[in-house]
N, C-alpha and C positions, 0 to 999 in steps of 0.2 A: 548589451541587454538581451537576455534570452527571450526567444519568441515561442519555442515549443519545448517539450520535455527532452527532445533529442539534443538540446544544447547542454545537457548535464552529464557529468560523470560522477557516479556515486561509488561508495565502497560496498562490496559484497560482504556477506557474512564471514567469508574467509579472509577479509582484509584487502582483497584484490580490487582493482578498479573495474567498474562496470559502466561502460559507455551506453547510455540509454538510446543512442542512435541505432544500436543493434535491434531495437524494437520498432523501428520505422516500418509503417505499413500494418502494424498490429494494433489491436484494441488493448489498452493497458488499464488495469485496475490497480491503483496504488493505495495501500492501507497501512495506517500506523497501528501496530499490534502490541500485545502484551500477554504474558503467560499466566499472570495471576489476577486477571480481571474477570468480572462477571460476564463479559462478552467473549472471553477466551474460546468458548465452544464454537464461535463463528469461524474458527480455523477449519472446522469440518465443512461448513458451507462454502467457504472460499475454495477449498480443495475440490469439492464437488463441481463448482463452476469451472475450475481450471481443467479438471479431467474431462468434463463434458465438451468444452469449447476450445481447448488449446490447439487442436488440429485445424480449427477454423480461424485461428488467428488471435485468440485471447491469451494474454499473459497477465499474471498477477504478481505483484511485487510487494512483499511484506517488509515494512520498516519498523522493527521493534523500537519502543520508546519507553523510557522510565520516568517521564515527567508527570504522570498522573498517579498519585498515591503510592509511589514506589512499587508499581505493579509489574515491572520488568527489571528486577535487580540482577539477574544472571548475566554471565559473560556470553558473548556471541556464540561460541561453540555449544554451550549448555542450552541456549535458546533453540538452536537448530535441532539438537538432539531431542529436546522436549517436544517440539512441534512434530518431528518425524515419528517418535514413539507413541505419542498420545493422540495425534490427529492425522497421521499419515501424510503430512505435508510434503509435497514434492515441488511446489512452485518456489521460485527464487526468494530467499530471504536476504536482506541487506544488513549491514552493520547497524548497531543500535544508534539512533539519532535523537536529537531534540527536534520537536516540531513547532514549538513556540519560543518566543523570547529572542534575546540577542544571539544566542548560539544555535538558533534553528537552522537545520540543514537547508541549503539554498533551494533544493527541489521543493521543499515544503513552503518556503517563502514564496516561490513562484506559484505553486498550486493554490495557496490561500488568496493570492491576488487575482488569479483567474477564476476562481469559484469561491466567492465569499460565503461564509456561513450565515445562519439566521442570526440577526442582530449584530454580529461582529465577525471578523475574518479569522480570528484565532480558532485553533482546534480545541474543542471542548473536552474530548476524552479519547481514550483508545478506540480503535476500530472505526475511525472516520475514514470514509472511502472516497476516492477521486477516480472517476471514469474518464478515460482519455481516448479520443477517436484515433483513427488510423493516420491522421495528419499530425498527431502529437499535440492537439489542442484539448485543453481541459473542457469537458462537456458538462459534467454533472458532479455534484458533491452530495454525499449521503451521510446521514448522521450515524453515530455509533449504534443506535438502536435498530437501524435498518439491517435486516438479516440478509446475508449475501444471496441466498436463494431468491429473494424478492427483486434482485437486480437482473434476473435472467431476461426479462422482456427488454430492458435497456441494452443489455449486451447483444441480444439477437438483432436489434435494430442496426447495430454497428458492424457486426461481422459479416 
């Protein structure tokens, strides 16, 4: 039974394994993303946070998801290209995953148990954010409407 995010290996956007243990000691923000969503411009805010705090120990991991109104239909390589060209994204993107249901990625099953949402634990929409402390423990969950820039105070408390 996993106890921290470091117990997970996920797939990177390029299909290679990414052992989350490599982020031990860093503050991690995990976000389920989509390229055709009303919240897609949040990529810019996520990249802002990443650039501003990556040297102080912040890492952002984007997990594209197509479970909400078919807003991420592209293949992984197209998603990475879109994010880089349109929003200058340099933080790591993972392989597209499900975040809800029987096929939900194990990391999202874990995060939803650690930080329940308002009313229910399921993820309501794209750009739900999970902030994880340097010990790999989920600290806070933020709704899709929460702009990444507004997480700055929470990030500063942890880095």
